[in-house]
C-alpha positions in Angstrom: 81.4 26.5 -30.4 77.7 26.9 -31.5 77.8 23.3 -32.8 79.2 22.1 -29.4 76.5 24.0 -27.5 73.8 22.5 -29.7 75.2 19.0 -29.3 75.4 19.5 -25.5 71.8 20.7 -25.4 70.7 17.7 -27.5 72.6 15.3 -25.2 71.2 16.8 -22.1 67.6 16.6 -23.5 68.1 13.0 -24.5 69.4 12.0 -21.1 66.4 13.8 -19.5 64.0 11.8 -21.7 65.8 8.5 -20.8 65.7 9.3 -17.1 62.0 10.3 -17.3 61.1 7.1 -19.2 63.0 4.9 -16.8 61.2 6.5 -13.8 57.8 5.9 -15.5 58.8 2.3 -16.2 59.8 1.8 -12.6 56.5 3.2 -11.4 54.6 1.0 -13.8 56.4 -2.1 -12.6 55.7 -1.2 -9.0 52.0 -0.8 -9.9 51.9 -4.2 -11.6 53.6 -5.7 -8.5 51.0 -4.2 -6.2 48.2 -5.6 -8.4 49.6 -9.1 -8.2 50.2 -8.7 -4.4 46.6 -7.7 -3.9 45.4 -10.8 -5.8 46.8 -13.1 -3.1 45.3 -11.3 -0.1 43.2 -13.7 1.9 39.7 -12.4 2.9 39.5 -13.0 6.7 35.8 -12.1 6.9 33.6 -15.1 7.8 30.9 -15.7 5.2 27.9 -18.0 5.2 25.5 -19.4 2.6 22.1 -17.9 3.9 20.6 -15.6 1.3 19.7 -12.0 2.2 16.9 -11.2 2.5 16.1 -14.6 3.8 13.8 -16.7 1.5 10.9 -16.6 4.0 11.2 -12.8 4.0 11.5 -12.0 0.3 7.9 -11.5 -0.4 7.7 -8.7 2.2 11.1 -7.2 2.2 13.0 -7.6 -1.1 11.8 -4.2 -2.3 13.6 -2.5 0.6 10.4 -1.4 2.3 11.7 -2.8 5.6 15.1 -1.8 6.8 18.0 -3.9 8.1 18.0 -4.6 11.9 21.1 -4.9 14.0 22.1 -6.2 17.4 25.6 -5.8 18.7 26.6 -7.9 21.7 29.8 -7.0 23.5 31.6 -6.1 20.3 35.2 -5.1 20.4 37.6 -4.4 17.5 41.3 -4.0 17.2 43.1 -3.2 13.9 45.6 -5.9 13.0 49.2 -4.9 13.3 48.4 -1.6 15.1 50.7 -0.2 17.7 47.8 0.9 19.8 47.5 -0.7 23.2 43.7 -0.5 23.4 41.0 -1.6 21.0 39.3 0.9 18.6 36.0 -0.4 20.0 35.4 -2.1 23.4 32.4 -4.0 24.6 29.8 -2.2 22.4 26.3 -3.5 22.9 23.3 -1.8 21.1 20.2 -2.5 19.1 19.2 -0.7 15.9 15.7 -1.4 14.9 14.7 -1.8 11.2 13.9 1.6 9.7 15.5 3.6 12.5 17.5 6.8 11.8 20.6 6.6 14.0 23.2 9.4 14.4 26.7 8.6 15.8 28.6 11.6 17.2 31.9 11.9 18.9 35.5 13.1 18.7 37.9 12.1 16.0 39.5 8.7 16.7 36.6 7.6 18.9 35.7 4.6 16.8 32.7 6.0 14.8 34.0 4.9 11.4 35.1 1.6 12.7 31.5 1.0 14.0 30.1 1.9 10.6 32.4 -0.6 8.9 31.4 -3.4 11.2 27.7 -2.7 10.5 28.5 -2.7 6.8 30.3 -6.1 7.0 33.6 -4.6 5.9 35.1 -5.8 9.1 34.4 -8.7 11.5 34.7 -7.8 15.2 37.7 -9.1 17.1 35.3 -10.4 19.7 31.6 -10.3 20.4 28.7 -10.9 18.0 26.8 -9.0 15.4 23.3 -10.0 14.5 21.4 -8.9 11.4 17.7 -9.5 11.4 18.1 -11.9 14.2 20.9 -14.1 12.7 24.7 -13.8 13.1 26.0 -11.6 10.3 28.5 -14.3 9.4 25.7 -16.7 8.4 24.7 -14.6 5.4 26.1 -14.4 1.9 28.4 -11.4 2.0 27.6 -10.3 -1.5 23.9 -10.3 -0.7 24.5 -8.0 2.4 26.7 -5.7 0.3 23.9 -5.5 -2.4 21.5 -4.4 0.3 23.9 -1.8 1.7 24.9 1.6 0.6 28.0 3.2 2.2 28.6 6.8 1.5 32.0 7.7 3.1 34.8 10.3 2.9 36.7 8.1 0.4 35.6 9.9 -2.8 36.7 7.4 -5.4 36.4 8.7 -8.9 37.0 6.2 -11.8 38.6 6.9 -15.2 35.2 6.9 -16.9 32.7 9.5 -18.0 30.9 11.6 -15.3 27.7 9.9 -16.2 29.2 6.4 -15.9 30.7 7.3 -12.6 27.2 8.0 -11.3 25.7 5.1 -13.2 28.0 2.6 -11.4 25.7 2.8 -8.4 23.3 0.7 -10.4 25.3 -1.1 -13.1 22.3 -2.6 -14.7 21.1 0.9 -15.7 24.5 2.5 -16.3 23.2 3.9 -19.6 19.8 5.1 -18.3 20.3 8.9 -18.8 17.1 10.0 -17.1 17.9 7.9 -14.0 21.4 9.2 -13.9 20.3 12.8 -14.2 17.8 12.4 -11.4 20.5 10.9 -9.2 22.9 13.7 -10.1 20.2 16.2 -9.0 19.7 14.5 -5.7 23.4 14.3 -5.0 23.9 17.9 -5.9 26.1 17.0 -8.9 24.1 18.8 -11.6 26.1 22.0 -11.1 29.3 20.0 -11.8 27.7 18.6 -15.0 26.7 22.1 -16.2 30.1 23.6 -15.8 31.8 21.0 -18.0 31.8 21.5 -21.8 31.0 17.8 -22.4 28.6 17.5 -19.5 27.8 13.9 -18.6 30.2 12.7 -21.3 33.2 14.4 -19.7 35.9 11.8 -19.0 37.1 12.0 -15.4 40.6 11.2 -14.4 41.7 10.4 -18.0 45.0 8.8 -19.0 47.0 11.8 -20.1 48.8 11.6 -23.4 52.4 12.6 -23.1 53.7 15.1 -25.6 57.0 16.9 -26.1 57.3 19.8 -28.5 59.1 23.1 -28.9 55.9 25.1 -29.5 55.6 26.5 -25.9 52.1 27.7 -26.5 52.6 29.0 -30.0 49.0 29.1 -31.2 50.2 29.7 -34.8 51.9 26.4 -35.0 49.9 24.0 -37.3 50.0 21.2 -34.6 48.5 23.5 -31.9 44.9 22.6 -32.8 45.7 18.9 -32.6 47.3 19.4 -29.2 44.2 21.1 -27.9 42.2 18.0 -28.9 44.3 15.8 -26.6 42.8 14.8 -23.3 43.7 16.9 -20.3 43.2 16.6 -16.6 39.7 17.7 -15.4 39.8 20.2 -12.6 37.4 18.7 -10.0 37.4 20.0 -6.5 37.0 17.9 -3.4 33.5 19.1 -2.9 32.6 18.3 -6.5 33.9 14.8 -6.1 31.8 14.3 -3.0 28.7 15.4 -5.0 29.5 12.9 -7.8 29.9 10.1 -5.2 26.7 11.1 -3.4 24.9 11.0 -6.8 26.3 7.5 -7.3 24.6 6.5 -4.0 21.3 7.9 -5.0 21.6 5.9 -8.2 22.1 2.8 -6.1 18.8 3.5 -4.3 17.0 3.0 -7.6 17.8 -0.7 -7.6 15.1 -1.1 -4.9 17.4 -3.5 -3.0 18.9 -1.2 -0.5 17.8 -1.8 3.1 20.7 -0.2 5.0 22.4 3.2 4.4 25.6 4.0 6.2 26.8 7.6 5.9 30.3 8.3 7.2 30.9 12.1 7.2 30.6 12.4 3.4 30.1 16.2 3.5 33.4 17.3 4.9 34.3 19.3 1.7 30.7 20.7 1.2 29.6 24.1 2.4 26.7 24.3 5.0 24.1 24.8 2.3 25.3 21.8 0.2 25.5 19.6 3.4 21.9 20.5 4.4 20.6 19.8 0.9 22.4 16.4 0.8 21.0 15.4 4.2 17.5 16.5 3.2 17.6 14.4 0.1 18.9 11.4 1.9 16.1 11.6 4.5 13.6 12.0 1.6 14.5 8.6 0.2 14.4 6.7 3.6 11.2 4.7 2.7 11.7 2.3 5.6 15.5 1.9 5.1 17.7 1.8 8.2 20.0 4.8 8.1 23.1 5.4 10.3 25.0 8.7 10.0 28.4 9.5 11.4 28.8 13.3 11.9 30.7 15.8 14.0 28.2 18.5 13.0 25.0 18.8 15.2 21.7 20.1 14.2 20.8 19.0 10.7 20.4 15.3 11.6 20.3 15.0 15.4 16.9 16.6 15.8 15.4 14.0 13.4 17.2 11.0 14.8 15.3 8.3 16.7 18.6 7.2 18.4 21.8 9.2 18.9 25.0 7.3 20.0 27.7 9.5 21.6 31.0 7.7 21.2 33.8 9.1 23.4 37.4 8.3 24.2 37.3 7.8 28.0 40.5 8.2 30.0 40.6 5.5 32.6 43.7 4.2 34.4 45.9 5.9 31.8 44.2 3.9 29.0 41.8 5.1 26.3 38.7 3.1 25.6 36.2 3.5 22.7 32.9 3.4 24.4 29.3 4.6 23.8 28.8 6.9 26.8 25.4 8.4 25.9 22.4 7.2 23.9 18.9 8.4 23.3 16.9 10.9 21.2 18.0 14.5 20.8 15.4 15.7 23.4 16.4 13.0 25.9 20.1 13.8 25.6 19.5 17.5 26.0 17.5 16.9 29.2 20.4 14.8 30.6 22.6 17.9 30.3 25.6 15.7 29.6 28.5 15.9 27.2 26.2 15.7 24.1 24.1 18.7 25.3 27.4 20.6 26.0 28.8 19.9 22.5 25.4 20.8 20.9 25.2 24.1 22.7 28.9 24.9 21.8 28.1 24.4 18.1 24.8 26.2 18.3 26.6 29.2 19.9 28.7 29.6 16.7 25.5 30.5 14.9 23.9 32.8 17.4 25.0 35.7 19.6 23.8 33.9 22.8 23.6 30.2 23.7 20.4 29.0 25.4 21.1 27.5 28.8 
């Protein structure tokens, strides 16, 4: 009976291993399939052959001392294949001057992130025209525009590299420059992440985990236990810590001296109030003429410093929702108008004081 039980356990274990291996193989095949599928995706963004900055401007602007200027003329955008009956953006017209600090506020789903992606040349508008420094955005080399742009978003992508390399990717030519990487980590608030890890900057993030199967079950006296402890294990990085690492990568990118436009799309959603304030202060400290556009749902830290605030709202009209800019101006101007922006600002301010100024 004992032999039958042992054989049954062995058979059960073998079948479990086979099943697990087949599942992993199927997932691997699916991943390979998706890689090949992505290789045939056609880029629908129109690209030109004009260098950026333009040749006649390079002597003055190639160091990023002058920011990128934008003009949007009746820009609308609809996501391909969407079931929505109205566009994400409709008839947006605005001018952002070089070096301006612009803050975009509004409710979720009002088109703020879509507007950021159009400015960053990740999307082309469905209709209308986008001008960059006086020329249609489609006339420039897209790689040049992306080189001159830093986008700090909610997508906190961490690569299976060391922590230092994850930061250094912001400026690949200096990916091994330890001093620059450390300075960027400090600006992005990632030094505390570095200090809590045993291997510091050399800690491998998101490593490929080596699969093992033993019968030790935590038996520290087993001769192979020490070897098991040397194997790579998942690194416990919180959402806020990922945001700090990605922010540090952006500060590393600034060190290239080529950035003229900084787009910041609510990157601090997982940070506490102190961490968010420190991040915003450090971003403002490195403006140096760069054009900066922030998307935020939190008022106060940025809006009082902004030269232009765009309030994007979903407006209900004839049973249809339209993504429009309903208010624009400086913080003082919008507060004087006593419109929706002033109302939202005072609601948020009221959460931090016993009484709200009227």
